[in-house]
C-alpha positions in Angstrom: 103.9 118.6 85.8 104.6 118.0 89.5 106.6 120.4 91.5 109.3 119.0 93.8 107.0 119.7 96.8 104.1 117.8 95.2 106.4 114.9 94.4 107.7 114.8 98.0 104.1 114.8 99.2 103.1 112.0 96.8 106.0 109.8 98.0 105.3 110.5 101.7 101.7 109.6 101.4 102.5 106.6 99.2 105.0 105.3 101.8 102.4 105.5 104.6 99.7 103.8 102.5 102.3 101.3 101.3 103.0 100.4 104.9 99.3 99.8 105.5 99.1 97.6 102.4 102.3 95.8 103.3 101.0 95.0 106.8 97.8 93.6 105.2 100.0 91.4 102.9 102.1 90.2 105.8 98.9 89.3 107.7 97.6 87.5 104.6 101.0 85.7 104.2 100.9 84.5 107.9 97.3 83.4 107.5 98.4 81.5 104.3 101.2 79.7 106.1 98.9 78.7 109.0 96.0 78.1 106.5 97.8 75.2 105.0 96.6 73.2 108.0 93.5 75.4 108.9 91.1 76.1 106.0 89.5 79.1 107.7 92.8 80.9 107.9 93.5 80.0 104.3 90.2 81.5 103.3 91.0 84.7 105.3 94.5 84.9 103.6 92.8 84.7 100.2 90.2 87.3 101.0 92.9 89.7 102.3 95.0 89.2 99.2 92.1 89.7 96.8 90.9 92.7 98.8 94.3 94.4 98.9 93.9 96.2 95.5 90.6 97.6 96.8 92.3 98.8 99.9 95.0 100.5 97.7 92.3 102.1 95.6 90.5 103.4 98.7 93.8 104.9 100.0 94.4 106.5 96.6 90.9 108.0 96.8 91.6 109.3 100.3 94.9 110.9 99.0 93.0 112.5 96.1 90.2 113.8 98.3 92.2 115.1 101.3 95.8 115.8 100.2 95.0 116.8 96.7 91.7 118.6 97.5 89.6 116.3 95.3 91.8 116.6 92.1 94.2 114.0 90.8 95.4 113.4 87.2 95.6 110.0 85.7 99.4 110.1 85.7 99.6 111.1 89.3 97.2 108.4 90.2 99.3 105.8 88.4 102.4 107.0 90.1 100.8 107.0 93.5 99.4 103.4 93.1 102.6 102.0 91.7 104.7 103.6 94.5 102.2 102.3 97.1 102.6 98.8 95.7 106.4 99.2 95.6 106.7 100.2 99.2 104.2 97.5 100.3 106.2 94.9 98.2 109.5 96.0 99.9 107.9 95.6 103.4 106.4 92.2 102.4 109.8 91.0 100.9 111.5 91.8 104.2 109.0 89.9 106.2 109.1 86.9 103.8 112.8 86.8 103.8 112.9 86.7 107.6 110.3 83.9 107.5 112.0 81.8 104.8 115.6 82.3 106.0 115.1 82.0 109.8 111.6 80.7 110.7 110.3 78.2 108.1 112.8 75.4 108.6 111.1 73.3 105.9 107.5 73.8 107.2 106.2 75.0 103.8 107.7 72.2 101.8 106.5 69.7 104.4 103.0 71.1 104.3 103.0 70.9 100.5 104.3 67.4 100.6 101.5 66.4 103.0 98.8 68.1 100.9 100.0 66.4 97.7 99.8 63.0 99.5 96.1 63.3 100.0 93.6 61.5 97.7 92.0 64.8 96.9 95.3 66.2 95.6 95.9 63.0 93.6 92.5 63.4 91.9 93.2 67.1 91.2 96.6 66.4 89.7 95.1 63.6 87.5 92.3 66.0 86.4 94.9 68.6 85.3 97.3 66.0 83.8 100.0 66.5 86.3 102.2 63.5 87.1 102.9 62.8 90.8 106.6 62.5 90.0 106.5 65.9 88.4 104.8 67.5 91.4 107.3 65.8 93.7 110.2 67.2 91.7 108.7 70.7 91.9 108.4 70.5 95.6 111.9 69.2 95.9 113.1 72.2 93.7 111.3 74.6 96.0 113.1 73.0 99.0 116.5 73.7 97.4 115.7 77.3 96.3 117.5 80.0 98.3 115.1 82.2 100.3 116.3 85.4 98.5 115.2 84.0 95.1 111.8 83.1 96.4 111.4 86.6 97.9 112.7 88.4 94.7 110.3 86.4 92.6 107.3 87.4 94.8 108.6 91.0 95.0 108.7 91.3 91.2 105.2 89.8 90.9 103.8 92.2 93.4 105.3 95.2 91.7 104.1 94.0 88.3 100.6 93.5 89.6 100.7 97.1 91.0 101.8 98.5 87.7 99.0 96.6 85.8 96.3 97.5 88.3 97.4 101.1 88.5 96.0 101.9 85.0 92.3 101.0 85.6 92.3 102.3 89.1 93.9 105.6 88.2 91.5 105.9 85.2 88.5 105.4 87.5 89.7 107.7 90.3 91.1 110.6 88.3 89.3 113.8 88.7 90.0 117.1 87.0 87.8 119.2 89.3 86.8 118.9 92.9 83.5 117.1 93.4 80.4 119.3 93.8 81.8 122.3 91.9 81.0 122.8 88.2 84.0 123.0 85.8 83.4 126.6 84.8 83.9 127.7 88.5 87.4 126.1 88.6 89.2 129.0 87.0 
C-alpha cells in the first residue's frame, strides 16, 4: 500500500519522465511530418517511436534505483509506467492539436495524396487488395475530420499502448530487495 507521500513522489517523477517521453514523441511526430518527403527523417521518426517504450522502461528503472532505493513492486511499476504514458500522451496531444489546428493547412492530406499517386503506392494497394477509390475516400475523410478528433484518437491509442506495455515492463523491472543484498538481510 502506498502512503500519500509515496503517491505524490510517484506522480512527480512520472510527470517529469512523461515530459521527457512526450518531447521524444513530439520530435518523432515532427520527423514523421517532414519524413513524408524525406525518407531519412521518416526513418528517424520510426526509430524514435519504436524506441520510446525502451526510454520509458529506462526511466522506470532509474526511478526504481534512485527514488525507490532499488525496490519497486509490480503494481507500483505498472502505475508509474501508465502515468508516464498518460503525461506524455497529454503533452503530445497538445502539440498535435496545435499542429493540426493551426499549422498543417492541408499539408498532411496533400502529402498522402501525392504518395498514393505514385506507381509504388499503386502496386502496394493492389497487393493488399485496396481499391484506389477506397484510398481516395479515406484521404478525403481525413481532410474533413476535425483536429480534436484526430488528436483524441491518437491520445487514446497512446494511453492504451502504455497500459498494455506496462505489464511486461513492470514484471521485468520489479524488485523486492535492493540489488546486491541478500533477501535475509532485508529485515
